N, C-alpha and C positions, 0 to 999 in steps of 0.2 A: 502494499500500500503507501501512496506518496505523501509524504509530507508536505500540508502548504504553512509559509510562513503565517503567523496571524495577521501581521500588519497587510500581506497581499489578499489575505482572505478577508479583512476588513473592504479595501481597497476592490476588490469586485464584488462584492456584495451590496456596497451601497451603490459603483457604477451601474448595477442588474437593475436596482431600484428607482435609480435619475431615468436612467434608459426607457422606463415603462411609468413616468411622469411626478412620478414625488419629486420635493424639492431639493437638493443637497442637504441641508441640514435635517429636515425628516430623517435623507437617505441613511444620514451618519448614524443617524439613533437607532433606527430599528438593524440595521447591520451591522452597531456596535453590540445589541443587545442576541444578537443572532451567535454573532463568534463569542462573547461572552457565556451563553450558554453552553457553547463545546466544552468550552476554558473550565466551567466547573463541573464540567463532566453529564448533563444535559445536553446528551447527543438530540432528541428525540425532539429537540425545542431549540437548536441551532439549527447553523447553512441548510441545514438537511429539507428544511422548509420553504428554502427560497425559489425552491419551483413551485410550490402549491401557491406562493407570495403573487407570483407572476401568475402563475395560471388564472388565481381566483381576480387579480387586477383585472386584467383583458375578456374575462366574461363579465365584468361591472359590480362582481359581490365585495370589492374590497376598491375605494375611490381614493390614485395613490395619491394624488394633491390635495388630496382632503386636509384641514387644518381642525385639532381641538377647542373648543372654544368651553369653556367655564360657564354653565348656567346658574349655579346657585352654590353660595359658601358660608357655612357657620360653623364659627370656634371649628372644629377636629374634623368635618365635615364638608365635602365637596360633589357636586353632582356636576357631571365634565359630558359634553357632547362631545363625541369622537366622529362624529360626519361620515361614519362610513368609512375611515382611514385607518392606520397600523395602529391596530392595539392590543 
């Protein structure tokens, strides 16, 4: 099995998400989350999911350009509308 450097995997994942319409800042956060999951040993939630993310974006089930918005906030709780974005 080939080992891919962490930085290269982050770049590739972010580039794939940008290519389907995510803003660079959002793509970076999502890519980091995927790679971090792999590094923590949670491979089922890592970059293995990238093809699934792309497929769901292409089918309209996820809107890659969506930005979450704060709906309500009260003390230690908040209601966030993810707007069908990554989550």
